[in-house]
C-alpha positions in Angstrom: 2.6 209.5 117.5 5.9 210.8 116.2 7.7 207.8 117.7 5.4 205.4 115.8 6.0 207.3 112.5 9.8 207.3 113.1 9.6 203.5 113.7 7.7 203.0 110.4 10.3 205.3 108.5 13.2 203.2 110.0 11.5 199.9 108.9 10.9 201.2 105.3 14.5 202.5 105.0 15.8 199.2 106.2 13.7 197.3 103.6 14.9 199.7 100.9 18.5 199.0 101.9 17.9 195.3 101.7 16.2 195.4 98.3 18.4 195.1 95.3 18.0 197.7 92.6 17.0 196.3 89.2 14.0 196.4 86.8 12.2 193.7 88.6 12.2 195.6 92.0 11.4 199.0 90.4 7.7 198.9 91.3 8.4 197.7 94.8 11.0 200.5 95.5 8.6 203.1 93.9 5.9 202.1 96.4 8.3 202.2 99.3 9.5 205.7 98.3 6.0 207.0 98.1 5.2 205.6 101.6 8.4 207.1 102.9 7.6 210.5 101.5 4.0 210.4 103.0 5.3 209.5 106.4 8.0 212.2 106.4 5.4 214.7 105.3 3.2 213.6 108.2 6.1 213.8 110.7 6.8 217.4 109.6 3.3 218.7 109.1 1.2 216.6 111.5 -1.5 214.0 110.6 -2.7 214.5 107.0 0.6 215.5 105.6 0.7 218.6 103.4 -3.1 219.2 103.6 -3.1 219.7 107.4 -1.8 223.0 108.6 0.6 222.8 111.6 -0.5 224.1 114.9 3.1 224.2 116.1 3.6 227.9 117.0 7.4 227.5 116.9 7.4 226.8 113.2 10.1 229.3 112.3 11.9 232.4 113.5 9.7 235.5 113.2 12.0 237.7 111.1 10.6 240.3 108.8 11.8 240.0 105.2 13.6 243.1 104.1 15.9 244.2 101.2 16.0 242.8 97.7 17.0 239.3 98.5 17.4 237.0 101.6 20.2 234.5 102.3 20.5 232.1 105.2 23.6 230.8 106.9 23.1 227.1 107.7 25.7 224.8 109.3 26.8 222.9 112.3 27.5 224.7 115.6 30.8 226.6 115.8 31.8 226.7 112.1 32.0 230.5 112.0 28.5 231.6 110.9 28.3 234.4 113.5 31.8 235.7 112.5 30.8 235.6 108.8 27.6 237.6 109.6 29.6 240.2 111.5 32.2 240.5 108.7 29.6 240.8 105.9 27.0 243.1 107.6 28.6 244.6 110.6 25.8 243.2 112.7 27.1 241.9 116.1 26.3 238.2 116.5 27.7 236.5 119.6 30.7 234.4 118.7 32.6 232.1 121.0 34.8 228.9 120.9 32.0 226.8 122.3 29.0 225.2 120.4 25.4 226.6 120.3 26.5 230.3 120.9 23.6 231.5 118.7 20.2 230.4 120.0 17.9 232.4 117.8 17.9 233.9 114.3 20.0 237.1 114.0 19.4 239.2 110.8 21.8 241.6 109.2 21.8 243.7 106.0 24.7 244.3 103.6 24.8 246.3 100.4 26.5 245.0 97.2 26.3 246.5 93.7 23.4 248.6 94.9 21.4 245.6 96.2 20.3 245.4 99.8 20.8 241.7 100.9 19.4 240.4 104.1 21.6 237.8 105.8 20.2 235.5 108.5 22.5 233.9 111.0 20.6 230.7 112.0 21.4 228.5 115.0 23.6 225.5 114.3 21.8 222.4 113.2 22.6 218.8 114.2 21.8 215.4 112.9 18.0 214.7 113.2 17.2 218.4 112.8 14.2 217.7 110.5 12.7 215.6 113.3 13.0 218.6 115.6 16.3 218.0 117.4 18.1 221.2 118.6 15.5 223.7 117.2 16.3 222.1 113.8 12.7 222.5 112.5 12.7 226.2 113.2 16.1 226.6 111.5 15.1 224.7 108.4 11.6 226.4 108.2 13.3 229.8 108.1 15.8 228.5 105.5 12.9 227.7 103.2 12.0 231.4 103.0 15.5 232.3 101.7 16.4 233.0 98.1 19.8 231.4 98.7 21.2 229.1 101.4 24.9 229.3 102.3 25.9 226.0 103.9 28.9 227.0 106.1 31.4 224.2 106.7 34.5 224.0 108.7 37.2 223.3 106.2 39.3 221.3 108.7 36.4 218.9 109.5 35.4 216.1 107.1 32.7 216.4 104.3 30.4 214.2 106.3 29.0 217.4 107.7 28.0 218.4 104.2 26.2 215.0 103.7 24.3 215.3 107.0 23.1 218.9 106.3 22.0 217.9 102.8 20.1 215.0 104.1 18.3 217.2 106.8 17.3 219.8 104.2 16.1 217.0 101.8 14.0 215.5 104.6 12.3 218.9 105.2 11.4 219.2 101.5 14.2 221.5 100.3 15.7 220.5 97.0 19.1 222.1 96.6 20.5 223.3 93.3 17.6 221.7 91.4 14.9 223.1 89.2 11.2 222.1 89.4 10.7 218.8 87.4 9.0 219.4 84.1 6.1 217.0 85.0 2.4 217.8 84.7 -0.2 216.0 86.8 -3.9 217.0 86.2 -6.5 215.2 88.4 -9.8 214.4 86.7 -13.2 213.0 87.7 -13.0 209.7 85.8 -11.1 207.9 83.0 -8.3 206.3 85.0 -4.7 207.1 84.7 -3.4 208.6 81.4 0.4 208.4 81.1 2.6 210.1 78.4 6.3 210.2 78.1 7.6 213.1 75.9 11.2 212.0 76.4 12.6 208.5 77.1 12.7 207.6 80.8 16.0 206.1 82.0 15.9 206.8 85.7 13.2 204.3 86.8 9.9 205.9 85.8 7.4 204.0 83.7 3.6 203.7 83.5 3.5 200.8 86.1 5.6 202.7 88.7 3.5 205.9 88.0 0.3 204.0 88.7 1.6 202.4 91.9 2.9 205.7 93.3 -0.4 207.4 92.5 -2.3 204.6 94.1 -0.3 205.1 97.3 -1.6 208.8 97.2 -5.2 207.6 96.5 -5.2 209.2 93.1 -7.2 207.0 90.7 -8.0 209.4 87.8 -5.3 211.7 86.5 -3.4 212.8 83.3 0.4 212.5 83.7 2.8 214.0 81.2 6.6 213.6 81.7 8.4 216.3 79.7 11.9 215.4 81.1 13.8 212.3 82.3 12.9 212.2 86.0 13.5 209.9 89.0 10.7 208.4 91.1 11.7 210.8 93.9 11.2 213.8 91.6 7.8 212.4 90.5 6.8 212.1 94.2 7.9 215.7 94.8 5.5 216.9 92.1 2.6 215.0 93.7 3.5 216.4 97.2 3.6 219.9 95.7 5.2 221.5 98.7 8.9 221.3 97.9 11.2 224.4 97.9 13.8 224.6 95.1 16.6 226.7 96.5 20.1 227.4 95.2 23.0 226.6 97.6 26.6 227.7 98.0 29.0 225.6 100.1 31.2 228.1 102.0 34.4 226.4 103.4 35.4 228.6 106.3 38.7 228.6 108.3 40.8 227.8 105.2 43.8 229.4 107.1 44.1 226.0 108.8 44.5 224.1 105.5 47.5 223.3 103.2 47.6 224.2 99.5 47.3 220.5 98.6 44.1 220.2 100.7 42.6 223.3 99.1 43.3 221.8 95.6 41.3 218.7 96.6 38.3 220.9 97.8 38.6 223.0 94.6 37.1 220.1 92.6 33.7 220.5 94.3 31.0 222.4 92.4 29.2 225.5 94.0 32.0 226.0 96.5 33.8 229.1 97.8 36.7 228.9 100.3 37.0 231.8 102.8 38.4 232.8 106.1 35.8 235.1 107.8 38.2 235.8 110.7 41.0 237.0 108.4 38.5 238.3 105.7 40.1 236.2 102.9 38.3 235.7 99.6 35.1 237.6 100.6 34.9 239.4 97.3 34.6 236.0 95.4 31.9 235.0 97.9 29.9 238.2 97.2 30.2 237.7 93.5 29.1 234.0 93.8 26.1 235.1 95.9 25.2 237.7 93.2 25.4 235.1 90.4 23.5 232.4 92.3 20.6 234.8 93.1 20.3 235.7 89.4 20.2 239.4 90.3 20.2 242.2 87.7 20.4 246.0 88.2 18.0 248.2 86.3 18.4 252.0 86.7 15.4 254.4 86.6 15.5 257.7 84.7 12.9 260.3 85.4 12.0 262.5 82.4 14.5 265.3 81.8 16.8 264.1 84.6 19.9 262.0 84.8 19.5 258.2 85.7 19.5 257.3 89.4 22.7 255.1 89.7 22.6 255.0 93.5 19.4 253.0 93.9 18.9 250.5 91.1 15.8 248.3 90.9 16.9 244.7 91.6 15.2 242.0 89.6 15.6 238.2 90.0 15.5 236.3 86.7 17.2 233.2 85.3 16.5 234.6 81.8 16.3 238.3 81.0 13.3 240.0 82.7 10.8 242.0 80.7 9.8 245.7 81.0 6.5 244.4 82.5 8.4 242.6 85.4 10.4 245.8 86.0 7.1 247.8 86.2 5.6 245.3 88.6 8.7 245.4 90.8 8.2 249.2 91.2 4.4 249.1 91.7 1.6 246.7 90.7 -0.6 249.5 89.3 2.1 251.0 87.0 1.6 248.5 84.2 -2.1 249.6 83.8 -0.9 253.2 83.0 2.0 252.0 80.8 2.3 253.4 77.3 5.9 252.6 76.3 9.4 252.7 77.7 12.7 254.3 76.5 15.6 251.9 77.1 19.3 252.7 77.1 21.9 249.9 77.5 23.0 246.5 76.1 19.4 245.3 75.4 18.7 248.3 73.1 19.5 248.1 69.4 20.1 251.9 69.4 20.3 254.5 72.2 17.6 255.0 73.3 15.1 252.5 71.9 11.3 252.8 72.3 10.1 249.5 73.7 6.8 247.8 74.7 6.3 245.8 77.9 7.5 242.5 76.3 11.0 243.9 75.7 13.7 241.9 77.6 16.1 243.9 79.7 19.8 243.2 80.5 22.0 244.0 83.5 22.6 247.8 84.1 20.0 249.0 81.5 18.5 252.4 82.0 14.7 252.6 81.7 12.3 255.5 81.5 8.6 254.6 81.7 6.1 256.8 79.7 2.5 256.7 81.0 -0.6 256.9 78.9 -1.9 260.4 78.2 -4.8 261.5 80.3 
């Protein structure tokens, strides 16, 4: 079954490579991309794609999520992931000069700025991992549960490793350093396809491509609203509805083997941190980059009549500034029902302290005292 799907995928990829990209071939390429996405979904999830649950018991490593955030170390075998885990967390992970030393997922926990961060040392992945080679499916399934992925690369080896890992993660439905496309698709009982563009589309999307892709997914009646300029691939991702949007940092390990000139070339890459886990070089910058990428903020609690608890902050994840309500929900779901108001000290307060409602937006290192309703 999987061999047949692989053959179909190879045929479609070959046809896409042969097809010239221009306005006339847009519709054809859109249809091919939709067929390719459906086949890949079927290959990963079994017949029926996303709707069919997988009966594969080895669908990921069984590691209990703990701490405030979870990061996964993904990379080729023998690039220094185990040494990095030991350096960051103190957890012993078998490290040796031969490949495939780590055969299962090894978790460790480190503390930074009061946050407990769980680090997963995942086995090395190889080309074809998304199809199941070398326990690749288990590795990438576990990577999907992480708040941040660190792609660990050997600085002495070419950047082709980076391209291969990106392609494997993409095949498995992980979209790295992207946000969810601002596209709304509402299925309806009748009325055909309604198509609206709120912004001009310059990346290949139009009403005809939209209809052909939806036809491939057997959707004949739906309302489609594009609120940003998207590619056909992004539109297909929204239809599939099972993509994981995860931030990624590229960690170039073993920089002690590089010259200054080579480091200057690598320095032009975005989202990259050069380190040497063996010599413990530049680990502070790595930790700061992890903190920024995970959008973590520290909020300190203050019981009435006592000093704030600066040792155990409440860690919130937010691209914008989180509200007092989000802070309450992080402590306990039932707290917001008893909420009366909050006293806030810090950068978000206009004066110290400020009486605030649940909509007030907090900033890093604010101090919050929750006042419950009387009775």
